[in-house]
N, C-alpha and C positions, 0 to 999 in steps of 0.2 A: 504494500500500500504506500509506503514512504517512497520507495524507488519509483513507482508509477507517478506519484505526484511531482517528483523532481524532474522526471522525464517529460511529463506533460507541460512543465514550465519552460522547456527548451533545452534541457541537457540530454545528451546521447547516452543511453544505457549500453554498457559493454559487458555482456555476460562472460564470465570466466569459468572454464571447465578445469577443475583442479586435478582430475585423474588422468586425462589423456595427453595433455601438453603442458609445458611450463606456463603457468598463468602470466608470468612476467613477459614472456615472448608474445603471448596472446594480446596483452595490453599494448605492447610496442607496435604490433601489427595493426591495431585498431584505433590508436590515438590519431588525433587530427582535428576533431571538432573543438570548438572553443570551450564548451562546457561538457563535461562527462560525469557520469555517475557509475560507481562500482558498488555492488551489493555483496556483502558477506554475512552469512549466518556463521556464527562461531561455535564449534568448529564447522568448517565448510567441507562437506563430503568427507567427514572423518579426519580432516586435516586442519592444521592451524596455519593459515596463510601468513607470510611475512609482511605484516602491515607496514612496518618501518621501511622495508625495501620498496613497497608500492609507493609510499609517500616520497621517498627519495627519487624514484624513477619518474614520478609525475612532476616533481619540482624541478628536476633537471631539464624537463621539456617546457618549463615555463608555467606550469599549472599552479594555481593556488589551491592547496589541499584543505578542505573543510570537512573533517570527520563528523558524521551524524550517527548517533546510536539510538536505537529504539528499544526501550525497556518495557517489558510486559509483566503483568501480575504473575508472580512466581507460580502460584498454584495452577493457574490456567496454562501457563507456559509448560510446566512439567507434565500436566495432564495431556496436553497436546503432543508432547514428545513421546510420552508412553503410548498413546494411541497410534502414533506413526512408527512405533518400534525403533525409535532413535536411541532409546535408553532402556535399561533393564528394570530399574526401580526408581522411586522418588529420590532416594539419596544420591544416586548417580546423576539425576537431573539437576539437583541442587549443586552438586560439585561442579558440573559443567557450566552452569550459569555463573557461579562464583569465579571460576577460572576464566571464563570469557570476559567478564567485566574487569577483573584484575589485569588481564592481558591488554584489553583496550585502553584502560587508564594508564598502564605503564608505557604505552606507545604514545598516547595523546593526553598527557596529564593536564594540559592547560587550555586546549582549544576544541574539545569535543562538545558538540551540541547534543544534549540528551532530550529525546522526545518520548513521552509515554504512549504506548499503544492505545491505552484507554482514552486519553485526552484526544489523541489524533482520530480515533474512530468515533467517539461520542460527540466531538465538537470539530468535525473535520474542516469545515470552512474557516473557522476562526484560527485553528491551529495551523492549517495549511498557509493562510495568509501570513501569520507571524513567522513561520519557518521560512517561507519564500523571501520575506523581507530580510531575514537574517542571512540568507544565502545570496541575496542580490538578484533574485529571479522574479519574473512577473507573477503576480497572483490574481490579477483581474481576469475573469473568464474570457474577455475579448482578446487578451494578450496571449492566451495559452496556445501551444503548438497543436494540440489535439482537441480543439474546442468542441468538435462534434462527438468525441468519444469521452464522455464524462463518467468516471468510475465512482460509484457510491461505495462508501465504506461502512461497515457495521461491526459492532463489537461482538466478537465470537466467544468471549470469555464466559458468558452466562451458561453455556451448555456444560461447563465443567464444574458447576456448583449444583449440589442436590437441591438446595432451597430455590433455585431458579425454575425448577420443574413445577412448583406449586402454583 
């Protein structure tokens, strides 16, 4: 949802496959647009991408790197990972989330923008406008690259809580 919003505002999304080819080579082959967005779930495809190397690679080409992290309610996040068989149990999910955020903040201690999944999905227009302003991207619907393809976001967390069923 976050990647789509940034792409919609004019950045080019570069998907990176971690298993088949060196992702740094893929990035090198696909750079060129003024504004690009890379998306990583950590770990990505069971690997920990070298975020520092990506940052250096982009900066060497003249890009200004602005990391954005999306944080989600831990219970819903872990429940989702369990359902997708990404983890074996809740403890493993908690360890992976802690490791991911520790890793992210060790690479980008001073300049990461953190957005919560819940705020972005429950208040999409307001949060999107604020985020796009922070990123220097357009946020008015008439300025968007894909004006005719507007994606609606909804909070998917409720399905992971028993009391939401009532």
